[in-house]
N, C-alpha and C positions, 0 to 999 in steps of 0.2 A: 947683591946680600950685605955688604956690609952695612949698606945704612937702615936695612933690618936691624940685625944685628942693634948697631950704633942705639935704636928705638926702643928697640928690646931690654937695651941694658939700662935706659934710663927711666926717671920718676914716674913720666908721662906712657910709660910702655902700655898701661890700659885702653887709653883711646886707640893706639893699630888694635891691638886684642881684642878691643869691642867689636871694632870694624870688620876684621878682620873674620870674627864666626857668623855676624848679623848680616852683613850685606848680600850675601849668595841667599840665605834663605827668603828674603825680603825681596828679590829681583824671582827667585823661584815661581815665588807665591802669585805677584803679582804678576807675572809672565803666564801663569796657569788660569787662574780669576778673576783676570781685567774686569771681565763684567762685573765684579762680586764687589769688588773694592776700589772704584777707580774714582773714590774722593780725596779730598783732603783730608776729613777725620782719619781714613784709614789709614793715610798717609803718617800721621801723628803717631798714631796708636803704634804703627808697627816700628817706626823707628822709635821711639821710645820704651819697648817690650823687647825687641830684638837688637838693639844697639846701643841705647843707654843703659837700660838694665844689666847688661852683658859686661858693661865698662864698667858698672857699680861692683859687680861681683868680682872684676880680677884687681880694680883699687882695694877694696876690703881683704882678698886674697893676698893683696902685696904687702900692706901692713902687717897681716897675722903671719905671714914667714916673711918679714925681716929680722924680726927676733933671732940672736944666736944661733940658738939650740934649733931653730927649723930653718931656719936659710939653707941646708944642706938638701933639703925636702922641694926646695922652690923651684926651680926647674924640673922635675916631673910631677911638682903640681901644676904648676902653668901649661905642659904639653896634654897633661890631662883633662882639662878644662877646655883647654882649645879644641881638643877630639870632641869632648862629651858635650858643650854648649853646643858645637856646632849638629852632631847630630840628632840632638834634642831640638833644635828649632825643623831641622828637616822632617822631624818625624810629627812635628805638630803641624807642618806644612803637607803632609801627605795626607795624612791620618786625621787629621782633624781632631787633633785634641790627643790627651797623653793614654799609652796604650802599656800597662802594668809589665808585659810580659817580652814587649820589645822595650821598655825602657829601661829594666834588668840586663837586656841582651846590649844594649847601649853603652850601658854603666860595665858591664865587665869587659864590652870591646875595648873601650876608652883607657881602661885601667891597663888588659893587654897591652896596646898599643902605647902608654905612656910608659910603662916599663922597657917597650923595644927602641922606641924611637926619641927616647926623654931629650939627646944629643943632636937631635934631627929638630927642635923646635919650631928655630929659626926657617926651615925648609916648610915647615906644616905650614907656621903665618902667608910664608910666598904662596904655598899652592894653595890657599885661600883667599887669599886678594885677586890672584890669577881667576880665580873659580869664580869670584865676584865681577870680573870684567868680563869672563862670559855670559855670566846672568843678566850684563846688566846690556851687553849687546841683543843680546835674546830679545831681554826686555823693550829694550829701545826699536826693534823691527818690529814687533806684535805693536808698541803705542803708533808707529806710524802707518801700517798696516791699518789700524783701527780708526784712526783721524784720516784716512784716505776714503776712505768711503763716502758718496755721493749721496745728497740727501736731498736730490729732486724727488724721488719717489715720493715725498713727501708733500708735496707742490701737489694741488686740488684743480684738475682741468675746468672747470668751472666755480660757482661761486657757493659752493654748498656748506661749507663754512656759515655763509649771512644770513641763512636761511631764517624766516621768521614763521612762529608757529602760528594757524590759525587758531587752535587749541594746547591747551598746556595741564595735559595729563602728568599723573604722576609716574616717573618711568623708572620699571627695575629691570637692569642686566644682573640676573642670575648666573652663575655656572659654574656646575660640578664641575670641577677640571680632571679631567680624564676620563670622562662617562663619555662610553663609545653612544654613537647616534643607535637605536633603538632596533633598528635593521640590520646593522650591521654585528649586534651582537649574537643573534640569529644566527652568523652564517660564519665561515672561518676558525681560525680558532679562539672563539669564543663560544658557539654553540649552546643560547643563554636563555632562558626564554625567564621575562622579565615583564610580561605584560600585565602583572598588576601593578605594577608603576606608571608602564604606558598608558592602562586606561586613565589613571588620577591623572596625568596630564592632561588625557583627553575631557575626562570631565571637567576640567576647572578651566578651558579654554584655552588651553597653550596649541599651539601648534609646532605639530610635528612635520619635520622634513625628510620622506625617507631616503635613503640611499645618499645624505647627504654626510662629508666626514671634512674634516680641518686640508689644507692645501703643506702645514708647515709639519715642521718635527715636534715641535716643542711647546709648552705654553706662553713663552716671551715672542716667539717671532709670529708664532700666530694673535696673539693678544695687540701687539703693536703695529699688524694689518687691522685689524677688528677695528680698535679706536682711530687710525686714520683716514679710515676708508680706504685704502688703497691696499692693491700688493707691491710685494717688495723684491720676490723672487729670490732674497736671500742677495743682494745686490747685484746680479747677474752672477750668481756662484764665488763668487769671492765673500762671502762670511761665512762665519761658522753657525751651528744652530741657533748661541743667544739671541741675536740679531741685530739690527743694525742701531745701538745704540737704545734698544727697547724697554728697557724700565722707565728711563725720562720721559719716550715717547707715548706709553700708557700711563704715565703718574703725573709729568707736568703740563704736557704741551702738546693737547692733538686737536683732530679735527671734531669730535663727538663732544670732547669739553666746549671746545671754543663754539660748537654750535648752542649749546647748554645754557652758558654764560651769557652768548648774546639773546638769549630767550628768556633774562632775569632767571634760572633756576639756581636753587642750593643743591649740590653734589655732593657727596658723602660716598666717599670711599670705604669699607664693608669688608674683612676679610680674615681668615681663619689663620692666617699664617703672614708675616710681617714680609713676604718673597719679595713682593715686588718695591719694598722698600730696604731693601738691603744694603743699594751701593746707596743710599741715602738721598736720590731725587730733592729735587726740589719740588711741594705738594701743590698741584693744581688744582685740588678740590678744596673747596670750602672746609669738609670736616674728614677727619681719618680715625677710625678705632684704634692705630696705634701710633705713637711718638718715636720720634726717632729716638730718644732718650729710653726708651724702653729695649731699645734692640740693640743686642750683647755686639760690639762694635765689628769684631773681627770676622763674625759669620760662621764660625770654625762650625757650630752646630745652631739648632733652631734656640736659641737661648730668650725668653724676649717675654714680659708681666703680662700679667693679663691684659687682655687688650679692653680700650676704653676709649671711648668718643674724643678725638682731639682735633679741635679747631686750626687750620694751618695761617700761618704766620703772614 
């Protein structure tokens, strides 16, 4: 506590204060959204937004309140900022952005707590640092668990990835994500007759497999299995529903892409949303209609410019 008090009374206290309010929200967000933001670009963004920006705010605040007529409010202001910035960053992490009503509530709560706890500022900073340590340990455990997953499931039992086509037609893989098989739509919770669309598919020589459904709970594990041409069984139950490094498998390196490349195909990744590109995997396709520069880094929401064709580098 003496060390914290000494630092807080020094001219570089903004460094400690910025770290105290920003570290736990970063670890919290990365721990709960690891498969979305596990890239160096995301790490740099969060360090800038959650650490450097708060440091700058504390530094500016210190300059403003160093004047003699304002210095008596400095401790109250620092306490308010320490509480307010931490809560706002947690709001962004939990609600994927700023909510007006919640932000107003945070403002009022921060003001009230600042008046009640202005003499306990150093203890608040200590609590934030302890919270950051807990967040770091939880995040570290998540990284270790993710990195421990076996990649043996990716290995093919034969040389299918080296196959050479006798004919080379244009091949399209069209996926209306979330659309249930027609036979499933007619029963259960759906009970929907979609015969017009089914007839359209049949008339255009699409093959419909009755009673077919995915073995996986969501898009990522399902597609990673499809493109790798292997079942992964969620790593025998040890993996969560996002799959085993699924976006990198789908976008960067998989059996299907290897087969097309071996047969000198040009490959195109065309998508309505950059969902598969969120964590910025290396692009294994020759072209994509989204570039990483068009995708809002932290991916709090689906911010992206109008898609266009982008060549891989």
